N, C-alpha and C positions, 0 to 999 in steps of 0.2 A: 300547363306551365307558363307563367308571363315571362318574356324576354329580360323582365328585370332580373329575375333569378339568375339567368346566364350570364348576365352581366357582373353580378355580384360575386360568381364564382370564378369567372376569368379573371377579375380585378383582384381577388384575392392574394395575398403574398404570407409566407411564412417567415417568420423573424428568426431564422436558424441560419447557420454557415451553408456554404454552397452544396456540402456532401448530402443536404436533404433534397436535392434535387435530383438524387440517383435514387431512384425506388426498386426495390428488388422483394420478392415474396417473403424471403426470409431474413430481412434485416432486422438486427437488434434493437437499433434506434433511429432517431432522425437525424444523426450525423452531427448532433451539436454534443460535445463531449466536456465534462468540467474539468477545468484546469486543476492542476494539484493543488492550487493554492486555496482551491475551495472544497476539492474531495478527492479522498485518496483510497477510497474501499473499492469493493467490487462492483462491477457493472454488471448489467442484465444481459443474458444469453438466451435468446430465443430458443425455446424447446420444440423442434419440429419433425422429430424423427418418430412418426406415428406409427403406433402398432397395428397389427392384424391378428386376430384368431385367439383373442384373449378369453380366458375361461370365465363363465358366468361367476359375478364377484359374490361374496358372501353380502346379505343385506339386514344388518341388526336393527335397522328402523322399521323393517316390517315386524321383526321379532319383538320390538318394544310396544306394538299394538296387537300381538296375537296373531299375526298374520291376518288381520281383518283389515276394514276399509279404515281410513283415517276419518276421524270425526272432530268435532269442537271439542268433545270431552278428553280424548288421547292425543291431540295435536302436539300438546306440549312435550309428552313423552316422545313423541316423533322427532321433534325438532330436535331434541335434547340428543338422541340418539344419531342423529343427522352430525350435530356438532362434535360429539364424541368420535364419530366414525373419521374425520378429517383431522381431527386436532392434533396427531402426533406430528403429522407433516406442516401442518398450517404453524405449530409454534415454532417450527424450524425456519420456514419462510419470514415470518413478522420478526422473531426474536434473535435469530441466530443466521443473519444471510449470510455471513462470509462461508457457513457450511451448507447453505442451500443449493444442491443440485437436482432442478426440477425433473429431468430425464430419469436419473437414477431413483427416484422416489415414484417415477411413473405418472408425472403432470405434465401437461403440453400446453402450447400456445396456439392462438390462430395464426395463419400467416397475413401478410400485406398490410400490417398497421405498423411497419415500421417507422413511415414518416410520421405518424401522431406520436410514437412513443420517447418518452424522456429516456436519458442513457442510464440511469444509477439502478431505477426499478422496474424500468420498461411501462410506466405508467402512462396514461392517456387521458384526456379531460372527457370526464362525465357528464359534469354540468358546468358551463363556462362561467355562470354568476347566479347564485343562489341568493335572493333578496333578503334583507333583514326583517322584512314584515312576516317571513315564513316561521322565524323563531323568535320573535319579539319576546315571549312568554320566558324563554328560557336565557334572554339576555345577549343576543347576537346585536353587536353594534357594528358592524361592518359587513357586505357582501361578503360570500365565499365561493372558491372554486374547488371542486370535487375532482379528484384524479383517482383513477380504477385501473385495477389488473385482475385479468381473468386466466383462470385454469381449467383444463379441463382434465379428468383423470383418465388413466388407460384404456377404461371400458368405453367412456365416451370419446376417447380420441380415435379410436376406430371410425367413426363416423367424419371426422377431419380427413382421416385417409382415404374414405371413398369420396369423399368430395373433391379434395385436392391434390391426391396421388403423392408423387414424390417430388413433383417440380412445382406444383401449385399454379403453372400457367394456363391450364385447360380445365377448370372447374367441372365438375360432372354433377349437376344440380338437377335432380330428378326426383320423383316420389319415392323411390327407393334409397337413394345413397343419403339423403337428408335425416334420415331417421336415426335416431340414436337406440342402442340396445337397452335392455332392462337394467337397473342399476346404474346407468351412467350419473357422474356426478361433474358439476360445474360449479366452480366458485368464483366469487368476485369481491376483491377487498376495495375498500372505498377510503381514500384519505382526503383531508380537506386543508384548506388553506389559512384556516382560522386559529390562531394559538389561544391558551386558556385566558390572556388579557382582552380577547376580542370575543370570546365564547366560552363562560367558564365551564361549561358542561364537559370541554375537553381537557381539564386539568387531571394531569396525570396520564393521560393518554399515551400510546407509544407513538414515538417520533421517527419518522423516515425523511431523508433528505431527498429530494427531488429537483434536477436540473430543468427547470421549467421558464416557460416564458408568460404564459397565463395566469394572472393571479389578480382576482377580483378584490381580494382584501387589501393589498398594498395599492392597486390601480396600476400596477405595471403590466405592460402586454408586448414588451418589446425585446429587448437583449436578453437572453435566458441568464439565469443563475441559480446558485443552489439555495433553494428555500427548505424550511422545515414542514413538515407536512403531518398531520395529525390523524391516526386511524379513528374513524367515527362508526364505520358500517362494514359488514361482513355477511354476504350472500350464499346461500347454499341451495343448489336445486337437485333435484333426482328424477330420474326416469322412473316411474313405479305404477304401471299402470293396474298392478293388481290392489294396491292401497287406495289409488285415485281412478279409477276407471272412466269417468266422465273426460278427462283431459288428459291422463297418461302420467301428469308430473304433479310433484309438490313443490312449491317454492317456499324456503323460509329465510329469515333475516336476524341477525344478530347486530347490536347497537352497543356501542361503549357506554358503561356506567360507572361514573366515578365514585358511587357510594359503594360500591362492591370493592372488598378489598382482595388484591391480588393474593394467590396462594402460589402454591408450587409451579404452577403454569403460568406464572405472571399474568399479562395483559390478557391472555385468554380466557382466564377465569373472569374478567370484566366484561366480556363480550357476551351480552344478555339476550336470549332469544326475544325479538320483538313481537313475532308472530309466524303463522303459516297459512298458506292460501293451496288449494287444489282445486278450484273451479273458480268461476265469475260469478255463480249465483244468478244466473239468468232470469230466473223466476222473480226476483227481489228487484222492483223498480225503486230503488232508493230516493228518488225526486218525489214519486207520488206517494209512498210511504216509508218516510225516513225512519221510522221506528221498527220496521219489520226484521227481524234479526236474519243474519246472514247462516247459512249453514255448511259453507265450504270454504271458510275463513275463520282462523282463530288468533285473536290479539291477545297478547300476555299483558295482562292487568298489573304485573309487577315491573315491568320494563320501566326504564326512565321516561319520563314525561316528553321530552324533546322529541323521541323517538316515533310516538304517535301523532304528533303535531302535524305530519305531513301524511296520515293517511288517505286513502283516497275516496272515490266517490263511495258513499254509503258506510267509511270507515273499512274498504277493503284495503288489504294489507298493501303497504307502499312505504319504504324508508325514507329516510331525509335526503338520501342521494337521489332517489328515484324519479322525482318530477313529476310527480301525481297531482300536483297544484299548480295550475296556471291561469293566466290573465285572458279570459274568453269572452266572445261577444257572440250574440246568436238573437233569432227573429222569434217571437212570440206574440201572437195576434197582431201581425203587422208593425210591430214595434221591435225594435233592436236593443237588447239589453245588454249590460256591461258588467262584468264580476272579476273581481280581482282576487286571485288566489282562490279560483274555483277549483273544487275537486273533482277532478275530471278523469281519473285514470286508475290503476292498480299495477302491481306486479305481473298479473296473468293477462290480464286486458292488455298490456302493453306487447309483452311476449307473444300473445295470440296472433299478432299482426306481421309474425316473422314469416315473409313469403318473398319470393323472386318471379318476376317476369322475365322470363329466359329470352322470349321474342323482344324484349323491350327493356335491354338493360341500361339505357340511360336515365330510363325511371326507376327501374328496379322493384320498388316497393309501390303497388297502386293504391293501396292506404297507408298513411302514416301512422305513428305509433299512437298519437293521443286523437280522440275525435275531432274530425275535420269535414268541412264541406267539401274541401279541394284535397287532392291527394297528397299535397305538401303545403305547408304553410307559404302563404303568400303574403307580398306587400300591398295588395292591392287596398283601395279605400273602404272596403268592407270591413268596419270594425276595427283597420289597422291603428295601432300597434297590437292589439288583442288578435288571440285566435278566432278564425271565422269557424265556431264550432256550430254542431247541430244543438238542439235545444235539450238540455238535461232531461233526461227520462224518455225522450222520442224514440220513434223507431229508428230512425237514422244514428243516433246515439248509442241504443242497444246493440247495434251491430259490433260493436268493441266490447261487450260485456257478454257474449254466447261462450258455451262450452265446445270448442272445436278440438277434436285431437289433432295430433301434431303432423298428420299426412293430410289435413283438409285446411286448404288455404280460405283466406278471408275473401278473396277475389278469384272467381272462376278464371281460368286460363293461367294462374301464377301456380308455382311450385311451393306447397307448404315447407318450412325450415324447422319443423318440429320444436318450436317455441325458442330457437336459436337466434336471440337478436344480433349476436356479433356478427354471424355470418351473413345477414341480409342488410344490417345496417352499416355496418363498418367494412369487412372483408372483402364482400363482391364488390362493393362501390369503389372502393381502393384498386381491387384488381382491375375494374373495367377501365377506370381513368388511366390508370399506368398503362395497360396494353392496347387501349384503343386511342389512346393521345386525347379522348374526347372528356370534357368536364362529366360528372357524374352528379345530378342534383342533391344525393344526399350527403356529399363529402362536405358541403357549405353550411351545415344545421347540426346543432346538436341534438338531445333528445327531446328536448323542449320546443323545438323549431326555432330556436336563436341561432343568428348567424355567427359562424366561427370561421376563421382561415380555414381553407381548402388547401392542403398540402401538395396535391396534385396540380393546382393551377401554375400556369408560368406567365 
């Protein structure tokens, strides 16, 4: 990595109050609390009393497909069963926040993200700035910032206990501790800064107040204030080796659909399944044969069009929040090509890179989330500011589109994290920076490689 990246990290500052400088494993937020003149409701409380010895859960999603394997024919029923399984709790989280008690309902958060979390809902930046060109067809008129919140159910939270223990000060990152039990559920809600006047598809969506600094829609990035954010996407992933033996996981995504009338379940009824993915389809080279059908991916033809505008390589599943379209440059036949909004990732492609180099925690992940010729985005002259990518469909590119089980790392010598990108891209880098007082490279970039303020920089 070039020295420029270290300079960027060291020079980053977080536009929050002084309390943000104190970083602890179980901090609820970044230290910036909204004044009563802006917000009087409940604040986020980190749920971190991780359980052990949880009995194996019921798995109605397996029943939905007659305990067979997930296929393109039954994936819709499977994804709907996942939505139904978490619905009771998620409706309270989303629509009755004053009565949301995560621990009582058996949902937990990862440690060390306090420096990135806003105080009201505990959200942190997913994508710092999504360009209007991604959603021009659906009428987006200004860039948007996405804010996300992740919860692990009690089955999955056992793995948080195995890795972090009770103090979260000395993580145990091994091929055994990082693996999730069967039936583990992880959810992620994604809200955006664009209101319906900026993006009509958000008309009628659920509004969450958030005390934030980064807002690409207004162009404000300094002093925090309470902004309205709008529910756009909701991800549900499950560890299910019986249904998806090639990877051990099924990823599903819901998106808000303004054309669906809310019923008794409110906005939850308007969250429509966008698709499901249970493998990377490594035998399908979507550059060489763009019409070859995927067999480990199902996209819902009835989902709103904006949801599919950002499908990844070969139309592999990726939601609007997920960053599967990026500006890339690459060499072909000695010539450098430049492609704006190239489809270069997918849900599982990204998460399959989750790994940690225990011997080199300053780097942490030896391969980035997206296909790159270097292990992290660089500001070198090679294609800058476009990402320096392998040629689409090339052997180097295909490394990101293999079916690896959760205990197989992308790079030899690293420990695979069973598709848990929050662990290796967020929690561990923040832990390392806070405890070693050394900059960690991943803290200064978002999941598309764009530079963001590093909350651990001094």
